[in-house]
MIKELUM-632186 format. One record per residue (C-alpha): chain; residue in three letters; y, x, z. Coordinates in Angstrom, 1 decimal. Each point is the difference from the previous one (the first is absolute). Layout:
<marlums>
+-------+------+--------+--------+--------+
! chain ! resn !     py !     px !     pz !
+-------+------+--------+--------+--------+
!     A !  ala !      Y !      X !      Z !
...
+-------+------+--------+--------+--------+
</marlums>
This chain:
<marlums>
+-------+------+--------+--------+--------+
! chain ! resn !     py !     px !     pz !
+-------+------+--------+--------+--------+
!     A !  met !    0.0 !    0.1 !    0.0 !
!     A !  pro !    3.5 !    1.5 !   -1.0 !
!     A !  ala !    2.2 !    0.7 !    2.8 !
!     A !  ser !    2.7 !   -2.6 !   -1.1 !
!     A !  gln !   -2.6 !   -2.8 !    0.4 !
!     A !  glu !   -1.0 !    0.9 !    3.5 !
!     A !  gln !    1.1 !   -2.4 !    2.6 !
!     A !  val !    2.9 !    1.3 !    2.1 !
!     A !  leu !   -1.0 !    0.5 !    3.6 !
!     A !  glu !    2.1 !   -0.6 !    2.9 !
!     A !  tyr !   -1.0 !    0.6 !    3.6 !
!     A !  asn !    1.4 !   -0.8 !    3.5 !
!     A !  asp !    0.5 !    3.4 !    1.6 !
!     A !  leu !   -2.0 !   -0.2 !    3.0 !
!     A !  asn !    1.4 !    3.2 !    1.4 !
!     A !  ala !    3.7 !   -0.8 !   -0.7 !
!     A !  asp !    1.0 !   -0.1 !    3.7 !
!     A !  lys !   -1.0 !    3.7 !    0.2 !
!     A !  phe !    1.9 !    1.0 !   -3.2 !
!     A !  pro !    3.4 !   -2.0 !    0.0 !
!     A !  glu !    1.2 !    2.6 !   -2.5 !
!     A !  pro !   -1.6 !   -0.8 !   -3.7 !
!     A !  val !   -1.4 !    2.6 !   -2.0 !
!     A !  glu !    0.3 !    0.9 !   -3.6 !
!     A !  ala !   -3.2 !   -1.5 !   -2.1 !
!     A !  ile !   -2.1 !    2.4 !   -1.7 !
!     A !  lys !    0.1 !   -1.0 !   -4.1 !
!     A !  ile !   -3.4 !    0.7 !   -1.5 !
!     A !  asp !   -1.6 !   -1.7 !   -3.0 !
!     A !  lys !   -3.8 !    0.4 !    0.2 !
!     A !  tyr !   -0.3 !   -0.6 !   -3.8 !
!     A !  asn !    2.3 !    2.7 !   -0.7 !
!     A !  leu !   -0.6 !    3.0 !    2.2 !
!     A !  ser !    0.9 !    3.5 !   -1.3 !
!     A !  ala !    2.0 !    3.1 !    0.5 !
!     A !  ala !    2.9 !   -1.8 !   -1.6 !
!     A !  thr !   -0.1 !   -3.1 !    1.8 !
!     A !  val !   -0.9 !    0.8 !    3.6 !
!     A !  asn !    2.3 !    2.6 !    1.8 !
!     A !  met !   -2.5 !    2.0 !    1.9 !
!     A !  lys !    2.8 !    1.9 !    1.4 !
!     A !  asp !    0.8 !   -2.6 !    2.6 !
!     A !  pro !   -1.9 !    0.9 !    2.9 !
!     A !  val !   -1.5 !   -3.6 !    0.8 !
!     A !  val !   -1.0 !   -0.7 !   -3.6 !
!     A !  pro !   -3.0 !    2.4 !   -0.5 !
!     A !  phe !   -1.8 !   -1.7 !    3.2 !
!     A !  val !    0.6 !   -3.6 !   -1.6 !
!     A !  val !   -1.3 !    0.9 !   -3.4 !
!     A !  gly !   -3.4 !    1.1 !    1.5 !
!     A !  leu !   -0.5 !   -3.7 !    0.8 !
!     A !  phe !    1.0 !   -1.4 !   -3.4 !
!     A !  thr !   -2.3 !    2.7 !   -1.8 !
!     A !  ile !   -3.1 !   -0.8 !    2.2 !
!     A !  his !    0.9 !   -3.8 !   -0.7 !
!     A !  ser !   -0.1 !    0.7 !   -3.6 !
!     A !  leu !   -3.5 !    1.6 !    0.1 !
!     A !  val !   -1.3 !   -2.9 !    2.0 !
!     A !  arg !    1.3 !   -2.5 !   -2.0 !
!     A !  arg !   -0.7 !    1.6 !   -3.4 !
!     A !  ser !   -3.7 !    1.0 !    0.8 !
!     A !  leu !   -0.7 !   -3.7 !    1.5 !
!     A !  arg !    1.0 !   -1.4 !   -3.4 !
!     A !  ala !   -2.0 !    2.7 !   -2.0 !
!     A !  val !   -3.1 !   -1.3 !    2.0 !
!     A !  ala !    0.9 !   -3.6 !   -0.2 !
!     A !  arg !    0.5 !    0.3 !   -3.7 !
!     A !  gln !   -3.3 !    1.7 !   -0.7 !
!     A !  ala !   -2.7 !   -0.8 !    2.6 !
!     A !  arg !   -1.2 !   -3.2 !   -2.2 !
!     A !  asn !   -0.9 !    1.6 !   -3.3 !
!     A !  val !   -0.7 !    3.8 !    0.9 !
!     A !  glu !   -2.7 !    1.2 !   -2.2 !
!     A !  pro !   -3.4 !    0.5 !    1.8 !
!     A !  ala !    0.0 !    3.8 !   -1.0 !
!     A !  lys !    3.4 !    0.4 !    1.8 !
!     A !  arg !   -0.4 !   -2.2 !    3.1 !
!     A !  ala !   -1.2 !    3.2 !    2.2 !
!     A !  ala !    3.5 !    1.7 !   -1.1 !
!     A !  phe !    1.7 !   -3.3 !    0.6 !
!     A !  leu !   -1.2 !   -0.7 !    3.4 !
!     A !  glu !    0.9 !    3.8 !    1.0 !
!     A !  tyr !    3.6 !   -1.0 !   -0.9 !
!     A !  thr !   -0.1 !   -3.4 !    1.8 !
!     A !  lys !   -1.2 !    1.6 !    2.9 !
!     A !  ile !    2.7 !    2.5 !    0.6 !
!     A !  thr !    2.6 !   -2.8 !   -1.1 !
!     A !  phe !   -1.1 !   -2.2 !    3.0 !
!     A !  glu !   -0.4 !    2.8 !    2.2 !
!     A !  thr !    3.6 !    1.3 !   -0.6 !
!     A !  leu !    1.6 !   -3.7 !    0.6 !
!     A !  asp !   -2.0 !    0.3 !    3.5 !
!     A !  ser !    1.1 !    3.3 !    1.0 !
!     A !  his !    3.5 !   -0.6 !   -1.0 !
!     A !  his !   -0.1 !   -3.0 !    2.3 !
!     A !  his !   -1.4 !    2.2 !    2.7 !
!     A !  his !    2.6 !    2.6 !   -0.6 !
!     A !  glu !    2.7 !   -3.1 !    0.6 !
!     A !  glu !   -1.5 !   -1.5 !    3.3 !
!     A !  glu !   -0.6 !    3.4 !    1.5 !
!     A !  ile !    2.9 !    2.3 !   -1.1 !
!     A !  phe !    2.7 !   -1.7 !   -1.9 !
!     A !  phe !    0.5 !   -3.5 !    1.7 !
!     A !  pro !    0.0 !    1.6 !    3.4 !
!     A !  leu !    2.4 !    2.7 !   -0.6 !
!     A !  met !    2.4 !   -2.4 !   -2.1 !
!     A !  lys !   -0.1 !   -2.9 !    2.7 !
!     A !  pro !    3.2 !    0.9 !    2.0 !
!     A !  tyr !    1.9 !    0.0 !   -3.3 !
!     A !  val !   -1.8 !   -2.4 !   -2.6 !
!     A !  asp !   -2.3 !   -2.9 !    1.1 !
!     A !  phe !   -3.1 !    0.1 !   -2.4 !
!     A !  thr !   -1.7 !   -2.7 !    2.6 !
!     A !  glu !   -0.4 !   -2.8 !   -2.9 !
!     A !  ser !   -1.3 !    2.7 !   -2.0 !
!     A !  ser !   -2.5 !    1.0 !    2.3 !
!     A !  his !   -1.3 !   -3.5 !    0.4 !
!     A !  glu !   -0.3 !   -0.3 !   -3.8 !
!     A !  his !   -2.4 !    2.8 !   -0.1 !
!     A !  glu !   -2.6 !   -2.4 !    1.5 !
!     A !  glu !   -0.3 !   -2.1 !   -3.0 !
!     A !  ile !    0.2 !    2.9 !   -2.4 !
!     A !  glu !   -3.1 !    1.8 !    2.1 !
!     A !  gln !   -2.0 !   -3.1 !   -0.4 !
!     A !  leu !    0.3 !    0.0 !   -3.7 !
!     A !  leu !   -0.5 !    3.8 !   -0.3 !
!     A !  his !   -3.3 !   -0.4 !    2.4 !
!     A !  gln !   -1.0 !   -2.7 !   -2.4 !
!     A !  asp !    0.4 !    2.4 !   -2.6 !
!     A !  leu !   -1.9 !    3.0 !    1.9 !
!     A !  glu !   -3.1 !   -2.6 !    0.2 !
!     A !  tyr !    0.0 !   -0.3 !   -3.6 !
!     A !  val !    0.2 !    3.5 !   -0.5 !
!     A !  lys !   -3.3 !    0.2 !    2.0 !
!     A !  thr !   -1.7 !   -2.5 !   -2.1 !
!     A !  ala !    0.9 !    2.0 !   -3.1 !
!     A !  glu !   -1.5 !    3.1 !    1.4 !
!     A !  gln !   -3.1 !   -2.1 !    0.4 !
!     A !  his !    0.6 !   -0.8 !   -3.7 !
!     A !  leu !   -0.1 !    3.3 !   -1.2 !
!     A !  lys !   -2.9 !    1.0 !    1.9 !
!     A !  gly !   -2.0 !   -2.5 !   -1.9 !
!     A !  gly !   -3.7 !   -1.1 !    0.5 !
!     A !  glu !   -1.6 !   -3.0 !    0.8 !
!     A !  gly !    2.3 !   -2.8 !    1.7 !
!     A !  ser !    3.3 !    1.9 !   -0.5 !
!     A !  pro !    3.4 !   -2.1 !   -0.3 !
!     A !  ala !    1.7 !   -0.5 !   -3.2 !
!     A !  trp !    3.4 !    1.9 !   -0.6 !
!     A !  pro !    2.6 !   -1.6 !    2.2 !
!     A !  gly !    2.9 !    0.3 !   -2.2 !
!     A !  glu !    1.1 !   -3.1 !    0.0 !
!     A !  glu !    0.1 !   -0.2 !    3.8 !
!     A !  ile !    1.9 !    3.4 !    0.1 !
!     A !  ser !    2.5 !   -1.1 !   -2.5 !
!     A !  ser !    0.8 !   -3.3 !    1.5 !
!     A !  thr !    0.2 !    1.1 !    3.7 !
!     A !  thr !    2.3 !    3.3 !   -1.2 !
!     A !  glu !    2.1 !   -2.6 !   -1.7 !
!     A !  arg !    0.5 !   -2.0 !    2.9 !
!     A !  leu !    0.7 !    3.3 !    2.2 !
!     A !  ile !    2.6 !    1.1 !   -2.5 !
!     A !  glu !    1.7 !   -3.5 !    0.3 !
!     A !  val !    0.3 !    0.2 !    3.9 !
!     A !  leu !    0.7 !    3.9 !   -0.3 !
!     A !  leu !    3.1 !    0.2 !   -2.4 !
!     A !  pro !    2.5 !   -1.8 !    2.2 !
!     A !  his !   -1.4 !    2.0 !    3.2 !
!     A !  leu !    0.8 !    3.0 !   -2.0 !
!     A !  gln !    3.5 !   -1.2 !   -0.9 !
!     A !  lys !    0.8 !   -0.8 !    3.4 !
!     A !  glu !   -0.9 !    3.4 !    1.3 !
!     A !  glu !    2.2 !    1.6 !   -2.7 !
!     A !  thr !    3.0 !   -2.3 !    0.6 !
!     A !  leu !   -0.3 !    0.6 !    3.8 !
!     A !  ser !   -0.2 !    3.5 !   -0.4 !
!     A !  cys !    3.1 !   -0.1 !   -2.4 !
!     A !  leu !    2.3 !   -2.3 !    2.1 !
!     A !  tyr !   -0.7 !    2.1 !    3.2 !
!     A !  gly !   -1.4 !    3.2 !   -0.8 !
!     A !  arg !    3.2 !    1.7 !    0.8 !
!     A !  arg !   -0.1 !   -0.8 !    3.8 !
!     A !  val !   -3.1 !    2.2 !    0.2 !
!     A !  pro !    0.9 !    3.5 !    1.5 !
!     A !  leu !   -1.1 !    2.7 !   -2.3 !
!     A !  thr !   -2.0 !    1.6 !    2.7 !
!     A !  val !   -2.1 !   -3.2 !    0.1 !
!     A !  leu !   -0.4 !   -0.1 !   -3.8 !
!     A !  glu !   -1.2 !    3.5 !    0.1 !
!     A !  asp !   -2.4 !   -0.7 !    2.7 !
!     A !  cys !   -1.2 !   -3.2 !   -1.9 !
!     A !  asn !   -0.3 !    2.1 !   -3.1 !
!     A !  lys !   -2.1 !    2.8 !    1.4 !
!     A !  lys !   -2.3 !   -2.3 !    1.9 !
!     A !  ile !   -0.7 !   -1.9 !   -3.3 !
!     A !  glu !   -0.2 !    3.0 !   -2.3 !
!     A !  lys !   -2.5 !    1.5 !    2.7 !
!     A !  ala !   -2.1 !   -3.2 !    0.2 !
!     A !  val !    0.1 !    0.0 !   -4.2 !
!     A !  phe !   -1.4 !    3.4 !   -0.2 !
!     A !  asp !   -2.8 !   -0.4 !    2.4 !
!     A !  glu !   -1.1 !   -3.0 !   -2.2 !
!     A !  leu !    0.4 !    2.4 !   -3.3 !
!     A !  lys !   -2.1 !    2.7 !    1.9 !
!     A !  thr !   -2.8 !   -2.7 !    0.3 !
!     A !  gln !    0.2 !   -1.5 !   -3.3 !
!     A !  gly !    0.5 !    3.4 !   -1.8 !
!     A !  val !    3.4 !    1.2 !   -0.5 !
!     A !  ile !   -0.1 !    0.2 !   -3.9 !
!     A !  trp !   -1.7 !   -3.4 !   -0.1 !
!     A !  gly !    2.6 !   -1.8 !    2.5 !
!     A !  thr !    3.2 !    1.6 !   -1.2 !
!     A !  ser !   -1.1 !   -0.4 !   -3.8 !
!     A !  tyr !   -0.4 !   -4.0 !    0.8 !
!     A !  gln !    3.2 !   -0.1 !    1.7 !
!     A !  leu !    1.7 !    1.6 !   -2.9 !
!     A !  arg !   -1.6 !   -2.3 !   -2.6 !
!     A !  his !    2.2 !   -2.9 !    1.3 !
!     A !  phe !    3.2 !    1.7 !   -0.8 !
!     A !  asn !    2.0 !    0.3 !   -3.2 !
!     A !  lys !    1.9 !    3.2 !   -1.2 !
!     A !  lys !    3.3 !   -1.0 !    1.6 !
!     A !  glu !   -1.5 !   -1.0 !    3.3 !
!     A !  lys !   -1.9 !    3.3 !    0.0 !
!     A !  glu !    3.6 !    1.9 !    0.0 !
!     A !  ile !    0.8 !   -1.0 !    3.6 !
!     A !  phe !   -3.7 !   -0.8 !    1.5 !
!     A !  pro !   -2.1 !    1.4 !    1.1 !
!     A !  pro !    1.8 !    3.2 !    1.3 !
!     A !  met !   -1.8 !    2.6 !   -1.6 !
!     A !  pro !    0.8 !    2.4 !   -2.6 !
!     A !  thr !   -0.3 !   -0.9 !   -3.7 !
!     A !  leu !   -2.7 !    2.8 !   -0.8 !
!     A !  val !   -2.0 !   -1.2 !    3.0 !
!     A !  arg !    0.0 !   -3.6 !   -1.0 !
!     A !  leu !   -0.8 !    1.0 !   -3.5 !
!     A !  gly !   -3.0 !    1.7 !    1.4 !
!     A !  phe !   -1.2 !   -2.7 !    2.2 !
!     A !  glu !    0.3 !   -2.3 !   -3.3 !
!     A !  phe !   -1.9 !    2.2 !   -2.1 !
!     A !  phe !   -2.7 !    0.7 !    2.6 !
!     A !  gly !   -0.2 !   -3.5 !    1.0 !
!     A !  trp !   -0.8 !   -1.5 !   -3.8 !
!     A !  leu !   -2.2 !    3.2 !   -0.5 !
!     A !  gly !   -2.2 !   -1.5 !    3.0 !
!     A !  tyr !    0.7 !   -3.5 !    0.4 !
!     A !  gly !    1.4 !   -1.2 !   -3.3 !
!     A !  lys !   -2.8 !   -2.9 !   -0.5 !
!     A !  ile !    1.3 !   -1.4 !    3.5 !
!     A !  leu !    3.7 !    0.2 !   -0.7 !
!     A !  gln !   -0.1 !   -1.4 !   -3.6 !
!     A !  phe !   -0.2 !   -3.4 !    1.9 !
!     A !  gly !    3.7 !    0.7 !    1.4 !
!     A !  pro !    2.8 !   -1.8 !   -1.2 !
!     A !  thr !    1.1 !   -0.3 !   -3.4 !
!     A !  glu !    3.5 !    1.6 !   -1.2 !
!     A !  glu !    1.5 !   -3.7 !    0.1 !
!     A !  glu !   -1.4 !   -0.4 !    3.6 !
!     A !  leu !    1.6 !    3.4 !    1.0 !
!     A !  lys !    3.5 !   -1.8 !   -0.5 !
!     A !  asn !   -0.6 !   -2.4 !    2.6 !
+-------+------+--------+--------+--------+
</marlums>
């Protein structure tokens, strides 16, 4: 959905009594992230951009799963299932990072209570999808009595998950842009370090090349100018070796058109 068509969200400021002085809103267009459109020299902006990029990854990967699960060719189902599993794992870990790190550290400055409550419905749909993943694994094992490929179930449940998730993501982005400048830089830095450590610990479990190349698969060229924060040659190395080792899985990622949305 283009940014111009999105509903304008307004919020009652639950912490207004603590912050009588208004703060300047952060202006970020999530459909047009680049070095030319995002002021990365603003000390607060780099911390907020990370939220937008992980949301783009989640949004695009779920759409890719929903679009393809029904009709994936039998010979490609094993690779597609690997893409699907890391997609669901990424959403699940992102919510854990928010619940355990982001929301608690932001609470004195930005109130994400409503967003936290919305995680419950999202997690219910996600767990339904994870059950269908188990069915898909049994299907791939084959043998007598093996279940049919649950492509319809994965697609329809993921489509519903996307419907619930998109306004939830927009809410978090809006709150962060409205009130992010309240948060002391020391708190933002602490939050960023803790999330980076949690993500790197997960990457070590997944395999750094696989996990990093999966993430990069969901960002367009302009977005990669500002995220992830790594030298261009290092990023290109991850992308090259990622495609070399995992191209059969990464092929199920978003199309060029989907990378714009």
